[in-house]
N, C-alpha and C positions, 0 to 999 in steps of 0.2 A: 691594311693592318697597321702600317706605320702611322697613317693619319689618325686612327683610333687611339693608338698609344700616345701620340702627341696631344690630342684633345684631352685624354684622361690625365696626363701629366700636367697640362695647363690648368685643368679644373682643380687638381690637388693643390697646386701652387696657389691658385686663387683662394681656395678654402683656407689654407694656412695663413695667407696674408690677412684675410678678413677676420679670422679668429684671433690673430695677434693684435689687430687693431682694436678689437673688442675687449681685450684684456689689459689695456693700458692703465686702467684704474688701479692704483697701488693699494694694497691692503694697509690698514692702519698699523703702524709699528707697535711693537711691544713696549710697555712702560720702561723696561730695562734698557732698551735701545735709546729711548728719548732721554732718560736720565744720564746714560753714559755720554751721549752727545753734548748735553748741556754741561755736565761736570768737566768734560774735556775743554770746554770753552771758558768756563767761569772758575776762578780759583775758589776752592772750598776749604782751604786750610783755615782752621779756627772756626769752622761751621759745624753745627750738629743738626741731626734730623729730628724734627718734631714728631711726637707720637700721636696716637688717636685721641688721647685725653686732651692734648693741647688743641687739636683741631675741633674737638667738641666744645671746649670752653671758649676759644677765641674766634674761630670761624663759624661756630654754631652749626657744625656739620657732624652728624653721627656716621658711623661706618657704613650704614645702609644707604647713605646719600651719595656715595661715590664708589666706583668700581676699583679704583686704585689711586694712590696719591703719594707724593714725595715732596716734603717741605723742608728746606734747609735754611738755617739762620745762624748768624754769627753768635758765638758764645763769649765774645770779647765786648766789654762795655763801652768801647770807643768807636764802634761801627754798628750801623743798622742794616748791613747787607743781608739780603734775604731773597729767596726765590722759591716758588712752589709750582708743582706740576700736578694737575688733577685729571683723572680720566673718568668720564661718565659712562654709564652702561648703555645709554642711548641719547638721542638728541634732546629729549626733555630733561633728563638728568644733567646733561652738559649745560643747558641753559640755566638750570638752578645753580650749578657750580659757578658759572660765570657771575651770576647775581651775588652769590655768597662772597666771592673774591672781591667784587666791586664794593660790597658793603664793608668788608674787612679793611680794604685800602682807605675807604672814607673814614672808618673808625680810627685808623692810625693817624690820619690827618687831623681829625677833630680832637683827638686826645694828645696831640703833640705839645710838649712844653717848650716854649721858645728858648728857655735858658739851657735846655738839655742838648748838648752837642749841636750847636747851631750850624756847624759846617757839614753835618750829615743831613740836615733838613731838605736840601735840594734833591737828594736821592729819593726821598719819600714823595716830594712834590712831583717828581718826574717818573714815578712808578708807572710801569707799563703792564698791560694785560693783552695776551694773544689767545686766539682760539684756532684750532685746526682739527677737523673731524670731531671726535668726542673728547678732545683734550683742551684743557684750559691751563695756561701758564701765566704767572705774574713774576715781576722782578722789581725789587727795590735795590738797585745797584748803581754804580757810577755809570755815566753815559757810555763809556767804552765797554764795560762789562755787560751792560744792558743790550748793546748792539750785538755783541758776541753771543749772548744767550738767545736773542731773537733769531739770529742767523742759524745757530745750531738747532734750535727747536723747530723752526720752519723747514730746515733742510731735511728733517726726518720724514717729511710728508711729500717731498718732491718725487715724482715718478722716475 
């Protein structure tokens, strides 16, 4: 009787361990979690959120082309600080979002006027783009803020 109870308990423990190992894949975070993490790492004073019309005109993205998005940019004419977080509905849409953001960053580089805020140009030249799951994020920020944004963004996807 004791032997049977021991074997049953051992089997239960083994099942629990195996099921825990199989559930190590973390679910994707909610957009609000990702935004909160990035905003905690990047100063957003003097920034405003872009609306769907801006995204349609500048990124060439209609609301059907993303599941969610959050794009912040400075509203002060002496800085070009900006970051954006996009969430695709699936892998294919995420790939399209990545292409749209890459095209946007290239457009910004191609249309830059050298006499306009030359001290800000390195931020644009060093702009970064990251993807995690169905999320795409870009940042046009100082090196320090870019690193903080990347760490916050990628930290949302660690198990």
